[in-house]
C-alpha positions in Angstrom: 0.0 0.0 0.0 1.3 3.4 -0.9 -0.1 6.3 1.1 -1.4 9.2 -1.0 1.1 11.7 0.5 4.0 9.4 -0.5 3.0 9.0 -4.2 5.5 11.7 -5.3 8.3 9.4 -4.1 7.6 7.0 -7.0 7.5 7.7 -10.8 3.7 7.4 -10.9 2.5 6.4 -14.4 5.7 4.7 -15.4 7.6 1.6 -14.4 10.7 1.4 -12.2 13.1 -1.3 -11.0 12.4 -2.7 -7.5 15.3 -4.6 -6.0 14.9 -6.9 -3.0 18.0 -8.8 -1.9 19.8 -10.3 -5.0 16.7 -10.1 -7.2 15.0 -7.2 -8.9 11.9 -6.8 -11.1 10.0 -4.2 -13.1 7.3 -2.6 -11.0 4.9 0.3 -11.0 2.4 2.0 -8.7 -1.1 0.7 -9.4 -4.4 1.8 -8.1 -7.9 0.5 -7.5 -11.2 2.4 -7.1 -12.7 1.9 -3.6 -15.8 2.8 -1.6 -14.6 1.6 1.8 -15.7 5.0 3.2 -19.1 4.6 1.6 -20.5 4.9 -1.9 -20.8 8.7 -1.6 -17.0 9.0 -1.0 -15.3 7.1 -3.8 -11.5 7.2 -3.9 -8.5 5.2 -4.9 -6.0 3.0 -3.1 -2.4 2.9 -4.4 0.0 0.0 -4.1 3.1 -1.7 -5.5 2.7 -5.5 -6.1 5.2 -7.6 -4.3 5.0 -11.4 -3.6 6.2 -13.1 -0.5 5.1 -10.5 2.1 3.3 -11.4 5.3 1.0 -9.5 7.5 3.1 -7.5 9.9 6.2 -7.3 7.7 7.9 -3.9 8.0 8.8 -2.5 4.6 11.4 0.2 3.8 11.9 1.4 0.3 14.6 3.9 -0.7 15.8 5.3 -4.0 19.1 3.9 -5.3 21.5 6.8 -5.3 23.6 5.3 -8.1 20.9 4.2 -10.5 17.9 6.4 -11.5 14.5 4.7 -11.5 15.8 2.0 -9.2 14.4 1.5 -5.7 15.7 -0.9 -3.1 13.2 -2.6 -0.7 14.1 -4.0 2.7 11.7 -6.3 4.5 11.9 -7.0 8.2 9.6 -9.8 9.3 7.9 -9.3 12.6 7.3 -13.1 12.7 11.0 -13.9 12.4 11.8 -11.3 15.2 9.2 -12.9 17.5 10.6 -16.4 16.9 14.2 -15.2 17.5 13.3 -13.3 20.7 11.3 -16.2 22.1 
């Protein structure tokens, strides 16, 4: 999910490279119409598709300073932290 006030961080309307660990793939900001606030308040939810995430994962995305249109994603799993800490 991309919050509306963070849309300017991404090149909305065009693709970019999203790197996670040793792999990377072409990505883009997508949106869907929604009426979760009621039919009289339609709006859109913005997101970047990414497989392998679990509820509670903490995501950090930063721009790659060396490559334009490349973003690096770091995932910290809350589940893994809980298992480690006991």
